[in-house]
Structure formats: structure tokens, C-alpha cells
N, C-alpha and C positions, 0 to 999 in steps of 0.2 A: 347496640349494634354498630359496627364500624364498616366503612366502605373504602375501597381503594381500587383504582383502575390500573391495569397492567396488561402488557402484551404477553400472551402465553404461546409457547411454541411446542407442538407435539406432532411428529410425523412430517415427512418430507413435503407433503402437499397440504398441510393444514396449519393455519394460524387464526386464532380468534381473539376478540377482545372480551375479557372476562371481567365482570364486576364482582370483586371479591367481598362477599358479605359473610359475616360470621354469625352463626346461630348457636343456640344451645338446645339440645334435646335430652330427653330422659331415657336412659338405657338401664333397664333393670333396677329402677329406683334411684339411680345416681345420675346426676347431670353430666353429660359428656359433650364437649365442644365439637362442632362440625367444622370441616375445612373443605375447600373445593378439591375434588379429586378428578383425575382424568381416567375414564374407563375406556380402554382401547379394545376394539373388537376385530381389528384387522381389516383386510381388504374385502369389500363386499360389492355386489352389483347394486347400483343405485338408479334403477329405472324410474322409481317414484320416490323422490326424497321425503314426501309426506309420510309414506308408509314406513320408511326407515325411522323417522322420528317417532312414529307411533310405537314401533317395536322397542325403541329405547325407553319410552315412557312405561311400557308394559314391564320391562325388565326392572326398572326402578320401582315401579308399583309393587312388584312381587317382593322386593326387599323391604320397602317402607310400610307396606300394608294398606295403603290407600291411594286412590287416584289423585286426591287433593294434595297429599304430601308429595307425590311424584311431580306434579305440575309446579308446586312451590319450590321444591329443592332442585329441580333441573335448571341448569344454567345455559348450556348449549348442547345442541345435537349436531355432531359432525357427520355429514352425509354426502359429501362430494368426493374428496380425496381419499378418505377412509371412513370406516364406520366406528362410531364411538360417541361418548357424551361426557360432559362435565357436570358434576352435581355436588351439592353440599352433603358430605357424608362424615360420620364419625370414623375414627380409626377402626373400630370393630366392624362397622358396616362395610368399610372399604375392604377389610380382610375377608368378610363373608362373600361379597360380590366377586372378589377375585377368584373364588373357588368355583364360580359358574363355568360350565364347560365351554361356553361361547366367548368368554373373556380371555384376551391374550395377556393384558397387563393393566394394573391399576397404579397410577402415579400421582402423588400429591402435587398440588399446584405450587409452582416455584416462580419467584419474581426475579426478573433480570433488571438490574439497575440500568436505565438507558444512559448512554454516553453519546453525545452528538457525533463527535469524531469517532468515538469508540475505540480508536486505534490503540490508545495506550492502556486501557483496561484489557483489551484483547492481547496486548503484549506483556501483560502482567504488572504494569506500573499503576497499581491501584492506590488512590489516596486513603482508602479505608483500611489498607493493610497496616498493622501496627509497626512493622519493620520492613526493611528492604531498601533497594537502591534509591527510590524516590525520597525516603526520609533520611537515609544516610547522607545524601547529597544536599539536604535542606532544599529540595526541589530546584537545585541549581542556582541559588540566589547570588552567589559571588561570581558566576560565569557570565561572560558577555558574548552574545551571538551576533555576528555581522550578517545582514541579509542584503544581497545584491539583487534588486528586483525593480518593480514598477512603482515603488513608493508605498505609502502607508496612509490609512485613515485613522488619525490619532485619537479621535473621539470614541472609537470602538471600545466597549468594555473589556475586550481582550487585552488592552494596553493600559489598564488601570494599575496604579502602583500601590494600591491599598495593601497595607501590611508589610511592605518592603522596607528594608533598612537603607542606610546611606549607599550612594553609588560607590562602587569600588574605587579606591584612591588611584589605582593605576590607570584609570580611564583618562585619556588625553583628547578624546574627540569632542565634537561640538554639534549643536543644532543650528541649522542655518535658516534664517527667516526667508519667506517668500510668499507668493500668492496664496492667500487663505491658510497660511501656516505661520503662526507666531511662536517662536521658540520658547518664550517664557510661559506661554499658555499650553502649548501642545506637547512639549517634552516634559518628562517627569522621571521618577526613579525606575520606571519600567522601560519606557522609550527614551533611552539616554542619549541617543544620537540620531540625527536626521540630516543627510546631505543629498544634493541632487547634482547631476552631471549632464550637461547638454552642449558643452563647448564644441565638440566635434560636429554636431549637427548644424551649427552656424558657421563654423570655420573651415569646413571641407569644400571651399570654393563654391559655396552655395549662398545665394541671397535669400532664399526661402528655406527655412528649416524643415518644412513639411509637417510640423507638429500641429495636431488638430486644435481648433479654436477652443474646444472644451477642456483642453489640458490645463493643469495648474503648473505655473512656473515655480515650482517648489517641490518639496519632498512629499507633498500630498498626492495621492494617486487618483486616477480617474477611472481605471478599470480594475476589476476585482482579481488581483493576482498577488501583489506584494503583501497586502494585509493578510490574505489567506495563508501565504507561506510563513509569514512572521508569526502569526497566531498559532499555526500548527507546531512550530518549533518551540515557542516559549509563551504562548498566550496564557493569561490568567484564567482562573475558573469563572465561567459565566453560565449561570443556570437558565433554564427555560428558553433555549434557543432551538431553532429548527430551520430546515429548508422548506418554506411554505407548508409547514405542518408535518413534514416527514423528518423523523429522527429527533423528536422532541427530547431534550435532556440538557446535560451540562457540557459545554465546550471547554477545552483546555489544551495546552501545549504539552510537549514531551517534558520540558523543564519549566514548570509553571511560574517559577520565581526568577528565572534567568533574565538578564537584561538584554534589550534589543537595540541594535544600532542599524538603522535603515539607510541604505545607499541606493538612491533612485538612479538607475541607469537605463531604464526602458521607458519609452514614450509612445503615446498614441499617435502614430503617423500612418501614412499610406502603406509603408512596409514594416510596421511594427518595430521601429528602430531601437536596438540596444547596441549602441556603437562600441566597437572594440576598444577604441582609445579611451572612451569614458569608463568602460568596464575595468580596464587596466589601472586607470587613475583611482577608481573606487577601491580596488583591491590594495593598491598602494596606501591609500589613506587608512583603510581598515587595519592594515598592519601597524601603521604608526599610531593609530588611535588606541590600540591595546585590546583588540578583540581576542577571544580565546578560540572561537570557532567561526568559520565562514561557511555559509550555506548559499549555494547558487543554483537556481532552477532555470538555467538558460542553456541553450545549445544551438547547433546548426545542423543542417541536413547532411546525411551521409550519401555518397562519399564526399569527403573534404580533403584539403591538403593535409600533409603529415601533422597529426595532432600533437605529438610530442616534439614541438618545434618552437623556436623563438618567435615565430610569427603568430602562434596561437596564444592569445592572452590568457585563456583559462589555465593552460599548462604552465605558461611562463609566470603569471602572477601567483598561481598556487605553489609553484616551486619555491618562491621566495617566502610565501606565508609559512609553508612547512618548515623551511630552514630556520624560521623564527619561533618554531614550536606551536604554530597555529594549525589546527586540523581543518582541512578543506573538504567539504562534501558537495557533490554535484549530482544532478539528475541524470539518469541513464538515457533519457530521450524517449520520445513517443513515436518512434518509427518502426516498432515491432509489428508483427512477430517474425519478420524476416531475419535470417542469419546476418551477422556483420552489421547490425543496425544500432548497436549500443554506442553512445556518445561519451565524451569526456573520459578518455581511457588512459590518461597518464598514471603510472604506478603509484605516485605520491598522493593521488586523489582517492577519496572514497566515493565510488560510483554506485548509485542506488537504483535498484529496480523496483517496480510497483506491483503489489499484490492486492487482492480483494480482502475484505473483512469477513467475519462470521456474522454478517448482517446483510439483509437485503429486503427490498420492498416490492415484491412482485404483485401484479394485478391478476386476480382470478378472472378467467374467461370461461363462462359456462355456456356450452353449446346447447341447442334445443333438445339434444338427446341426453342431457344431464351429465355429460362428460365435462370435467373442469380441468383446464390447463392454466399454468401460471406464466404470464408474459413477463419479460425481464424489465420492461420500462416502467419505472414507478411514476405515480402522479397522485394528486389529491382530487381528481375529477370525481363528480358524483356518479352513482350507478347509472348505466345507460343500457337500454334494451333496444335492439335494432335488427333489421333484416341483414343477412350476411350474403355477400356475393364474392366471386373470384374473378380476377382479371389476369391475363397472361403478361400484360405490361401496363405501364402507366398510361400509354396512349389509348388503351381500351376503356379508360375511365371517362364516361360520358355523363350527361345530365341524369341518366338512369341511376347513377350512384348517389344522387342527392339524398341525404338523410339516412344512408345505409353505411354499413361498415364493410370495407373492401379488404380482401386478402390478396397479397401479392408476394412474389418471390424475387429476391435480388441475388443474382449469380454473376460470375465473371463472364459467362456465356451470353447472357442477355444484356449485359452492360447497364442494367437498371441500378439506380442509386436511390437511397432514401429521399434525397432532395427531389428527384423526379416525381416520386409518388406524392410527396407532401405538397409540392407546388400544384400538382393536378388536383389534389384533395381540396385545396382552397378554391381552385377555379370552379369545380363542379359541386362544391358544398357537400362533399361526403361527410358523414358523421364521424368517420374514423378510418384509419388505415392500420392494418396488421401486416407487418413485413417479416417474412421468414428469410433468414440469412445467417451469416456467420454470427456466432455468439459474441455478445459484448456486454460488459458490466458497467459501462459508463452510465452515470445517473443523469438523465435529462428529464426534468419535469416538464410535462407537455403544455401546461399553462393554457388550458382551454381547448386544445386540439387533442383528439384521441389518436395518439401515434404510438404504436406498440411494437416491440421487438420480440420475436420468438425465433427458435432455431428451426432447421429444416424438418426435423422429425415432428415437431409440434405442428408445423405448417402442413405437413402431409396428413396428419390426423384431422386437421380442420378441413382440408380439401376433400378428404374422403367422406366426411360428414356432409359437406355441401352437395356432393354427388349423390348422396343416399336419400335425399328428400327434395320435395318440390318447393318447399318454403323454409330454407335454413334460417335460423335465428341465433342470436348470441346475446348474452348478458355480460357487460363489462362492469366489474365491481371496483370500488376504491381499493387502493393498494393496502396490503397487509404487511405486517412486519415479521420477518423470519430472523431469528438470532440464535447463536449457539452452535453446537457441533454439527447440526444438520445442514449448515450452510458451508459448502466446501470452500477452502482457501485456494485461490488460483493466481498464478502470475498473469497479470492483465495482458490482453492481446496486444495493446499498444506499447507495452514496455519493451525498450530496446534490448536486443539479444546479442550474445556473443556468437562466434569468437571475435576477438579484438581485430579490427580491420587494419590497424596501423602497426601494432606491435603484438604479433600473435603469441609471443611467449608470456604475455601478461594476461591473466584471467580477468575478464570483465563481463558483466557487472561484478562488484564485490559482495554486495549484500542486498537483501530485499526488505521492504517495509510496506505497510498499508498505503495505498495511493489511489484507491477506487472509492468514489463517493465520500470524500472526507469533507465534513461540514466545519467551516471555520469562518473567520471574519471576512467581510467584503465592504464594498462602498455603497451604502444605502442611498446616497443622494443621486448617484448616476445610474444605478441599476435598481429595478423595482423589487427589492427584497426588504420587506417591512421591518424586519428585526436586525438587519445588517449581517446576516449569516447565510451562507449558501454552500451547496455541495459541489465539489470539483473533483475531477479525476485526472491523473497524470503522474508521471515520475516527478513532476514539480511538487506534488504533495508528499511523495514518499521521502524525498531528500531531506526536507526540514524535519520530518518525523525522526529520522536517524540523527539529525543535528541535535535535536533535543536530547536524545539518548547519549550522544557524545558529551553534551554539556554536563549531564549528570555524572558520567564516568570521570570527566575532567575534575569535577568537584571533589570526588572521593579519591582520585589518583592524580593530584596536580603535577606530580613529577614525571608522569608518563609522557613519552614522545608521541607525536601523531601516528607513527608507525605502530607503536605499542597499542594505542587505542584502536587503530584499524584492525590489528591482529586479534585483539580481544573480541571484537565484534564478529569477525569472520569465523574464528575457530570455535566459538560457542553457539553459532547460529544453528537453526534447526531445519531439517529437511521435511519435517512434519509440522502441522499446525499445533496450536496450544492444546488441542484435545488428543493429539497423537495420530490424527488422520493425515494421509499423504497430501502434499501440495501438488496441484496440477498446473499445467501450462496451457493457456488458451492460445488458439491460433487457428490455422486451417483445419487442424484436428486437435483433440485434447490428448495430452500425454502426461506422464509424470514429469515434474520439473527437474531440470538438471543444472549443473553449474553455469551453463551459458544462459540460463533463464534467470537464476537467482544468486549466482556466486556461491558463497558459503551457505546460504539459505535464508530463512526468515530470522530477522534480528531477535535476539533473546536478551533483553537488558539485564535481568537479574544475574544470569550466568556470565555475561560479559564483565560484570563488576568483579568477578572472581574467576579468571580464566585459567589459573594455574601456571601456564607457560605462555610466553608471547614471542613473536618473531619481530625483532626490532630492526630498524634501518635508519640511516642518517643521510645527510647531504652527500657525503663521500660515496656512500653506496649507490646513490642515484647518479652521481657523476660517472662511476664505473659502468653503470648500466647504459648511460648514454654513449660511453666509449664502445661498449659491446654492440650497441645499435648502429655503429658506423657513422655517427655524427662526427663532423670535423672538429678539431680541437678549438678552433676559433669560435664556432657556434656555441660549444659547451662553455667556453670561457665567458661569452656574453651572457649566457643563461645563468651561470653560477656566480658571476662577478668575482671569479678567482682564476688565476692562471692554471690551465689544465694541460697536462702532458699525459696522453693515454699510453698505457703500457703496450709493449710489443712482445708477443702477439696480444691482440685485444682480448679482454676477458669474455667469458661465455654469458649470454643473456640469461641462461638458466640459473645462474648463481646469485641473482638478486634475491635477497632474503625475504621473499614474499610468503605469506601464509597460504600458499597454493603452489601447485606444480602443473604447468601447462607445457606440453611438448608437441608442437604442431607438425614436425617433420622427423618422425622416428624411423630410422632404417637400421642403423647399427646400434650396438649398446651405447648408452649414455650414462655418465655418472655426474651427479650434481651434489651440492652441499647446502644444508640448511642449519641455522643456529637458533637455538631457543634460549630464552632468559627465564629463569624461575622467579615468578612473582607470587608464589604461593608459600606453603610451609617451607622453612629453611631446609629441613631434612626430608627430602622427597625422593621417591623412586618411581620412575615411569617405565611402563612396559609398552611394547609396540603391538598395534593391531593394523593390518593392511587388508584392504579390500581392493584388489587390483582391477583395473579396467579389463574388459573382455579381450582375451588374446594377448595380454601384456603381462610380463613377469617383473615383479618389484623385489629387489634385494636391498635391505637396509643394514648398515653397520654404524654403531652398535645397535643391538635390539633392546638394550636397557640403558636408561639415563639415570645416574645417581647424583643428586645435588646435596650439598651441605653448606655450612657457614663459609667455607673457602671456595666452593664451586657454585657459581650462580649462572654461568653460561656454559652450554655444551653444544658441540656440533655433531651432526651425523651425515653420512653419505648415502645417497640413494642411487642405485644402479637400475636402469630401466632397459628392458629388451622386449622385442616383439616376436610373436609366433606367427603373425600374419605373413602371407607370401605375396600379397598385393596391396595396393592402396586401400585404406579403410576410412570409414567415417571416424569422428571423434567418439571414443569410449570413455566412460567416467568411472572413477573409483574414489577411494579416500585413504588417508594415512592418519592414524590416530595414536597419540601418546596418552596413556591413562595411568593414574596412580590409585585408581579405585574410587576416587571422588571427582577428580577433574578429567574430562575427556576433551583433549585438545585435537581438533579435527581439521585437516586441510583437504580441500578437494583436489583430485587428480583428473586432468583432461588430456588425453593422449591420442594422437592420430598417427598411424603408420603411413609413410610416404616413400614407397619404393621408387616412384617417379615423382620428383619434387615439383610442386606447383601444378599438379594435375589432379583434379577431382573427377573421379569416375563414378 
């Protein structure tokens, strides 16, 4: 007899821990092996869970022939979210019980291999697959990723160089010694570079840098961000890690064998300083050091000064990196879900939005009437039973709440925040707080305090129960694991949204990747995470995930330009999750995600490796775009480091060869041009498919593209007109070129503006 523990998922409201035991039984004289099967009986009233379990045992007894066998072979009785049970059955027994009139479905037990970050298994980059991008790229071993962040914890197993070959000869960087950082000891064939930058903090006419005493004057980090980002991009395989018991499994980066160069530009100060001068210096060094990819999870609040400007170091430094063939990726910012909140919007940057995964750790809340709800806040707290009360505001929490669980609502009208309730909870010693408010998928382990997030509908259900009884009670159970297609993928509420606030003709964000509750390396010495891994949420986590994908693509296509890599990622992205289900957008209300939420869509690494056609652009294209954007020639000359004379009349901003078309001010007919480069089979014929935005007409010439050994690039013209008679909102569509194998899709975002610069 063998045993194995696994998380089993079946039904939207049900997850149980199953001990997978194998037995053998005799069926008609022949030994037949049993396996755990799930017997689903559908939705049922559960006024008395014990009676439900008894009915399950009776059904199993009728199949097996004895009460003893039924009790022995029963594994679990599902009696809260739905009715059903798990039991050891042979295939023939499973088939027989499936014929019972009360049985909806019988499903064999399936094991999901846990991945702590899970992001890359979710995106199809599985180490267990015998072929594919991960293996074709040798896991990115010859690619160097530069990380600009808060430093690194070099002892983390994520930065082990076990199994790696020699450092690429083109690497010209260095490891710099400093406090608690010995370059000979802490740098290796994985962490090949480590620099730190703090000059501007001391030299900006300040006698005191403001850096915390706990900081390390070296590339070693003090707070868990840089290590998390670096290990998400290129961390080695590390088994048996978790965030305080949640998400136990193997951590890994997108390109597990890629090399990492850390550039520490952020410090623990009163204002969380990441000085722009130091950032620009780090980008400059990274270019000279020989990195292939730069990942930056930094940003500033919106609104800001013109982002595509010489004064903005991200755009400025990224322009030079791209001109040297280095792909630059940046986080889209955490100021969503408001419109115009996306950051880092230069067209030569890949700007990344954050989505959730097909995994979550809800906490079952069972009310005294046996109704079970799933709270969104995960934790490993033990089961708690307590009396339940409701308060209109945190101010109503008195000593009467001691030892009880409090239900409250946070709305814009009452001005209550989670902090208000939690502070009051500690003051009055309430056992826990359940807050009904806007949905959020950020993973915050409560660490001893029962603090639970639910949505307004769930809150209303609990409130109605409280009103229905004189002594309302609740049981809060430990978190359970939901994984797979039953967990919807969503663009996170915090993820920055378009349209582009500075250059509205450029679609931003470009792409989306998992950035919610990503478990990766942290700093165990300064933060109480016993195994050195923690879950974090933010576009900071999504950007390095795509950086890892870019590293793999760079390994298999070393001659592709940054624009080609960007195009491949955008045109092959998916508007559905890996299971074919739609991707939603979290915010004040839930809706289907659109290009302002996720750009081209959810990154699809395998398809990006073979995109068929790409939209290429070089420095001269970006210079023409700056000319079209009305920048003066002197500024463009300074940015590009070459003498620039803009044509007269200046070119159209619509003609930058982006893998998207965004028209913010459509009134009269507009014609624009795009050029595609064939990177697929030499002899290819592509046909056109257009899904026009509502109220918009799209005319394309030609409608067929024919490539051969002598024709690798072709241009096409797009004429756009509107049928709207008044200002409209943005409407979305797509333009696709297909050869039957490759579908090269670009998003369309078009707004009619009869009265320009006036939203009605």
C-alpha cells in the first residue's frame, strides 16, 4: 500500500486534502486496483451536514455491499459547498455508481504538481515537457538579465550556480565588495554581477543620506524586493519552499539558467529612495557590462512630467539600451484600476501588467446555519469558532467585541479603511475582523490576527444571517488550495491601466503576466520568513516574469531586435487563460479585460517563440516618432546622441511600426501603414481577419500577404473611419494575419472625438 498527499480541486466551492491510498479488491474473481474517485451529486441543501454524510455512506454501502467497507473506503464527504464524496473505487465500481440517478458526475482523482510561483507552469513553461521553448533555450543559460532594484540576498538557493557552465565571455561586469558582501564568496556563475549606487544620496547637497541604520552599504538588500524580482526572472529550481506553509512546492524563475546581474539602486530611507541619477548610472553600467535584458520594477506616481522626455531616466536610459540591442522591461505600476494610471509608457519599453494565477488559498467561513463562504484572504491560522457581531463602523467596536469576530463594510461613503478596523481590533482584543469591500487578490498572510477580505455580496449574506438569529456564530477554517481552471484569471485591481497619459497613440500596457501572490526569494535575516521565501503581489512581480520569457526567446533568436521580441510577445498573447476561459478585469466592477488592461493579452511563451510575422522598429523609427510627437530637434539630438533634423511636415504618430493601432482622436478618415517581417516558413501566404471596434470601419490593402525567398518584408495600409456622430468611449477590436498555423494579432483601440479633448 502506498500513500501520497495531494490537494484535490473539484467544484467552485470545494477543496479537500486527500490521502491517496491504493487498495486492491477482488471483482468477480480477479483482483482490480482501486483509485480515489470523486462522486459529485450537485447542489443540495445542507441543513444538517451529518445527515448529508450519512446519505453518502448509504449510497456507498449500496455499491460495496457492507457498512464496514463503506466506512473504510470513504475518504471525504463534501457537504458544504456541494454534495458529494471521495472514495476508493475500482473503475467498474465507478462506472456503476455513475449510473445512479442522483449522481451528476464521477471523476478520477488527479494530482496537480504544486509550483510555488506556479506562474511558469501556468504559462506552459514546464520542465517536465520533453520539448518546447524552455528546453530549446537551454533554460536561458547564455542570457544575462540585469535587475535594477533594492539589491540581492546572495545566499538564497535561488541564486545557486549548480549545474551552470562558464560565465559568457562577453560579460564585462563586476561584483563590488561592500558591507556583508564578499565578491569572491557571494558572486558565482549565476549571480555574475553585483553593484550598488548611492552617490546621489550623499552628494545632493545633503550631509545625511537618510539611509536607515539597518541598510547594508553593498549590493546586499535589507528588504524583500530585489531578491524576489531577480529570482522570479531567473531563479534556480528550489524544492520545498512556501510562504509560511502556503504554496508548498518548487520555486523557479522564467529562465532558470539565465545569469543575473544585480544593480542596487533602491535603499531603505524615509522616502524609499531610488535616486534617478543612480538609476541612470546603473542602466549605463548595465549596457556596458553586456546584459541582454534589463528588468526594472520601479516607477513614480501618475500624473508626472512628460515621460518620453530626456528628464525621465527610465525612457532615456531604456532608449540607449534598446539602441544597443538590449530589451528593457518595466512594471506598469500599481496605481490601477483607474484609467490613465499605467506607468513607463515609452514605445521602446515593454510595459507589463499583472494578472492573477489559476491558484488561490481561500478560507472557508461556515456560518451557524451551515452556509459556507470562501474569504479571499489566505492564512495558516488554526480553526476558530466564535460569536459573530456586526458594526456599522470601526468606532462602534467596543470591549463587547473581545473574543468575537466582527463583520464590517468599507465603502467610499463611510470612509472606513482596513487599517481603521484592524487598529480597533487590536485595541478591543476582537478575535477577528471580516471586512466586506472591493475585491482584492493580494496575498497577505495574517500572522496571528484573523483579518479576512470578502466582497459586498458575501458581506450581505453574512449580515442577513446575523439578523436572522439571536446568537450568530461562525467557524473560520484554515486556508484551502484552489488550483486549475475553476480559478478565474483576472487583471489585478492594482495593475496600472491605459490609455497612455503622455502619448495616447501608443498602447500601454503592452502585455500581462502573473503578478499576484508570486512566491519567490526574500531576505530571511531581516524579515521573519523561516525558509527565505514569501508571496508578493504587484506589477513588480509581473515584469521579471516576462523578462524571463524574453531571455528564453533571446536564447533561441539571438539575432532578433528588441522590437521583434516585443512584437512576438504581443501578437501571440492570449485574451483567454490557458484553459480557454475569459480573462476578467478587477476594479470597481468586474468586466472582460481589454487592451487598456492587458495590452495584447496574457503572455504565451511557446507561441511567442514561433510568431510567424513580427513588427520591427529601430532607433531611426523611434526618432521619427519623437519628431511626430513635437519634440524639438535639440532634445531629440540629446536623447539619440546623433544630429537630428525632423522632416517637414512632421510624420504621423500613427506610423510608428507598433504591433498595435491606437487612435485617440478619430473624426475624419485616417490611413496608416504597418510593415511585417516574415520569421516563419520562407514561402508563406497570410490572409486578413478584422474584428473592427464598435461603430468603426476598417479597410486594409492588400488583404493577402505573399512571402518567398526574395520577399521577407511587406507593408499594408489601414484606413479607419467612424460611423459615430458624437464623441465616444474607446472601443476595441483586432487585426489578424493568418497562414492557417500562425495567427498574428494586433489590438485596435479607437475613440471617436468630434470635439477634441472633451470626454462626455
